[in-house]
N, C-alpha and C positions, 0 to 999 in steps of 0.2 A: 731349365736352361743352365743353371749354375752347375748342376750335376753333369750336364753334357760337356761343359767347359773342362771340368776336372777330369772327366773320363778321357777326353781327347788329348789333353795336354800333359797329364801326369803319368809317370811310370807306375805300373801296377805292382812293382816289386816292393816288398816291405822290408824296412831296416830291422835287423835282429841283432841286438848288441851281444848277446851271449854266444852266438855261434859264428857270425860272419867275419868279425873283425877282432884284432888284438886290442889289448888295453890302450896302447899308444894310439892306434888308429881310431878307437872309440873316443879317446881324449881329443884328438884333432878335430873330428867331426863335431863333438860337443862344443868346442871353442868357437868354431865357425857359426854354428847354429845360435849360440848364445849372443854373440856380437850382433848378428843380423837382427835378432829379435829386439835388442835394446835400441838400436839405431832407428828402427821403425816405430816402436811403441813408447819411447821415452816420455812424450807428453802425458800419456795415461798415468805413468808412474809419478810424475810431478804433481798432477792434480790430486791424485790419491793421497800423497804425503801431506800436501797443504791442508786438505780437508781434515785428515786425521788429527792434525795439530791445531785445528781451528783457525788457520791462516787463510787470507784471500788468495784466489787463483789469479795470476797475471798471464794474459795471453801475449806471448812474444818470445824473445830469446831466453827469457827467464825459464821457460819450459825445458830448455836443454842445459840448465846448470847442473853440473855434476855428471854429465853424460859420459865423460871419459872414465871416471871411477866406476860408473855403473856398467860400462862396456867391459872393462877389465874384470869387474865382479861377475857379470853374467857369463862372460866367456870362460873365466876360470872356474866358476861354480858349475856351469853346465859340463865343462870338460871333466871336472872331478866326478860329477854325478854320473856321466856316461861311463867313465872308466871304472868307478867303484861299482856302479850298478851292473855293468857287464861282468865284472869279476864275481860279484855276489850271485848273479844269476847262474854263473858257471859252477859256483860252489854248492848252491842249494839244489840245482837241477840234476837230472839224470841224462846221460848221453842218449840222444835219439828220441827223447820224450819231451813233449811240450811242458812248460812250467805250469804248475797249479796256480790258482788265484792267490793263495796265501804266499806262495814262493815269489810271484810277481810283486806283490805288495811289500813283502819284507825286504826284498832287494831295493825297491825304490825308497823305502823309509830309511834304511841304513845309509844309502848313498846321499840322501838329503842331509842327514845329521852330520855326516863327515864334512860336507861342503860348507857348513856354517862357519867353520874355523876360518875359511878364506873370505866368505861373504860379509861377515859382521863388520870388520873395520872399513871395508870398501863402501858398504851402505852408509856407514857413519859419515864418511867423507862427503858422499853425495847429499845426504840429508842436511848436513851442516852448510853446504854450499847453497842448497835450495833455500834454506831458511835465512842465511846471513849474507850470501854472496861471497866474494873473495876468491882468490886463486887457489888452485889445487895444492901447490907447495905450501902456501900459508896455512891452509886448512889442516894439512897433514902435520905441520909443525905444532899447531895449537892442540891437536888431538894427542900427539905423542908427549908434548910437554905437560899436558894435564893428566896423562895416564888414562885416557878414555878409550883406548883402542879396542877393548873387549866389551864396551858397553852395549847392551842389547843382545848378547850372545844366546841367552836362554830362549828368548823369543824367536831369534833367527833359526836356531836349531830345530825347534818345534815346527815352525812354519816351513822350513825347507824340507824336513822329513815328510810332512804331509803333502807338500807341493809336488815332491818327486813322485809320490804315489799317484797324485792327480794326473801328471803328464807322462810319467814313465810306465806306470803299471795299469791304470784304469783303461786308457784308450786301447791297448792291445786286447785286453780282456773283453771289452764291450764290442770291439770289431769282430772278434771271433764269435761271440754270442749272437750278434745281429746277423752275420753271414750264415751261421748255422740255423738260426730260427727263421729267417726270411731271405733265403737265397735268391728269390725272384726279384725282390726289391733292392737288396744290397748285394749286387752281383760283382762288385769290385771293392777293394779296400778303401778307395777314395770315397765311395758313396757312404760306407760305414764310418769313415773318419769324421764326418761332420757331427752326427749325434754323439759319437765317442768323445770328441773334443768338447762339446757342450757339457756333457756330463762330467768329464774330468775337470774342466774349468770351474764348474759349480761346486764340486767337491772341494777342490783346492782353495777356492776363494772363501766360501762362507764358513767352512770348518776352521780355517786358519786366520780369518779376519780379526778376531779379538786379540790373538797373540801378536799379530802384525801391528795392530794399532798400539798396543802397549810398547812394542819395540820401537816404533817410529816416534812416539812421544818421548821415550827415554833418550833416543839418539838426537832428537831435536833440542833437548834440554840437558846438555852435558854438564851445565853448571849446577844441576839438581835443584833449581829454584822451585819447581813445581812437582817434578817427577823424579823420584829417588830410586828405590829398588823395584824389581819386577812386580812383587805383590802389592807394594804401596802405590805404584802407578796404576795398577788395576783398580785399587780401592778409590783413588782420586778420580779416575774417569767415571766410575760408577756413581760416586757421590755427587759429582758436579753435573753430569749429563744424564746418567742412567744407562740402562742396558743398550740403548740405541747409540750411545757414544762409542761403543766398541765397533760399530758398523759404519762410522763415518768414512766416506770414500769408497765404500764397498762397490758402488756402481762402476766407478772408473776401474777398480781393481778387477772386477769380474769381466768387464769389457776387454781389459788388457789380457786377462788370463785365457779367455776363450780364444782370442786371436793368437796368443802365445802358444797355447796347447796345440792348436791346429798347425801353426807355423813350424813349431819344433818337431811335432810328429811328422809332418810332411817334409820339412827340410832335411831331417835325418835320413829319410828314405830316398832323398834325391842326392844329397851331398855325399853320403857314404859310397854308393855305387859310382859317383862321378870321380871321387878321389881315389877309390880303390876298386876299380872294376873287376880285377882278378878275383877278389873275394866273393863276388856275387855271381860268378859263372855257374 
């Protein structure tokens, strides 16, 4: 039934960053995709962040604390990732030939690392608001006055690099492999997109969860009362909770990521042709 809905309502065209659109057009599509994803899935993000820090989850307006900074973050990060990823795919690929798996993944990894410079301070604003409340201007003032704006950058860079591989590189690879191996079952990209999204989300979530937990704990504790450096934060989590402490909130994160990978993969293929139909003729 679900496959039938997708097949009937979704365009069969696939968004291809490296060939169909310019860097500016890729950036515009990426910004739109990122903002939509945040507005829909912010409660997942809130629950994950609270569990990672050992804080209670409150059901209510608190779930949308920091949504503005997160929307700016995701819109900007996704815009950067789409633009940089598209450029890198053009650099590493050969005209007229599909990208290899390693080329797809290296482009995604590089795009994610670059985007961390934008995302780190914005995630810090969101996490501080989720943890302590307060307005966005007041939170920004506290972060700047304390010199905390780059706190958590290493964790963010590692996570975003692998996350980009998960949503930007793995789904196209898996879609192609499934359609080639089982053309009778996966007779459209939309049918292959579901297992591709599940696999991409699983990869992006569980491989990056430990560094995301370290980053979240560091950004929730800018005073450094419990969590100081990246390595010492990892040591503290390990000694206080054990290995499972690195995977607190993983269920909410995986749920969000599966939804996000599917949404971003699909939205890109819809928004791109809608905004720039001439590029997809």
